[in-house]
Phi, psi and omega in degrees: 000154183211175178291152178302137175236145181305327182294341176298323180295318178296317178297316181297318179299319176300310182297319179296319178298316180296315180298313181295324180286319187267329189243335185294134180259161175305134180092345177285144173283160176301148178294154179242131179264137176234122179252116179259128183229158176298315175215162176218148174253117187305318183293319179295314179298319180299313179295319182294329184257355188307314184257017178275132180271343180272147180287116180225132176245149178236132180214152172277161177218160175231139177276136177224153181272344181234152177270130178303141184304321182293337176268325185302322182294338181265352182262147177288155177282169177299318179297320178296320177295315179299318179297315180298324180272356179073030184252006184191178186254000000 
């Protein structure tokens, strides 16, 4: 992982354009890009995204071994995910 770089915005815009062109169905909203970085410099991210028309967010993240209790209750279990993806019983 690394710090936010301006070229990440260009790559994300490319991927969003491709997804919306190839996968988006009638009635779907435009895709939203989320760039997760080890660190970000607000001014660099602001300049990189200033003239972008697609919705893109940049955020820092931290790795944790446990899911906070207030989030865990809202997330599906592994079994629920497997069932939804058709991978398990």
